[in-house]
C-alpha positions, -999 to +999 in steps of 0.1 A: -458-422+547-479-394+552-477-364+529-463-329+541-485-297+539-479-271+512-484-235+510-510-227+484-533-197+476-568-209+480-586-199+450-618-198+467-611-174+490-580-157+478-563-168+512-525-184+514-531-217+532-512-248+539-527-278+529-521-315+521-530-323+486-558-353+482-542-361+452-511-354+432-501-358+392-481-346+366-495-324+339-475-324+310-477-312+271-468-339+247-428-337+242-425-313+270-416-311+308-446-309+328-458-296+362-468-314+392-507-305+401-522-311+435-562-315+442-568-295+474-602-290+495-607-254+509-612-256+547-635-225+546-660-229+515-655-270+512-648-264+475-620-278+458-596-263+438-562-272+419-529-257+424-491-263+415-470-281+437-431-284+442-415-309+416-399-329+444-433-336+461-444-373+462-471-384+437 
């Protein structure tokens, strides 16, 4: 199953881009509902950054 691109703000350049995350995981404090985080690679700088992805995104 191919993953769909997500619109995120590239923290290395400050621009809005649509990228497919390389990795997705849930970040949750103990006993509370968490958020899904994705690892993205900036197409311009080549640096990695993390951003929130939608809750319904497959892990």
